[in-house]
C-alpha angles and dihedrals in degrees: 000000000000115000126189123192119197129183121211113188086344133089110236106210121203091253093052092049090049089049094051093046091049094048093049092048091053092047098043106026096106088055096047093114090058097045125085101184143332125223118196120192114192111192137176103226097177116151118059091017091056132270119308095008110159123192128206111199116186128189118188116197109212130197111251093355139080120270120274114226126194128179133183133177124207141146091246117059092210091055091048089054094048093048092048093048 
């Protein structure tokens, strides 16, 4: 399963990228044969959403189906990743 992690207004460290890939692997491993790719966009959306708000946006490209999209906002990026996955 191909997993791409992108940071928008947020630095994606090697440890954060490893955490995201591990968490997605744990959540989606049993569906691996039906998944083409997963794109994870991590964003700092502070401002109108409140100070320190982070967003995890996941898009899962599936074979023979439309993409599945999940999003979660939280002050802690690791919690946002956990809730989205």
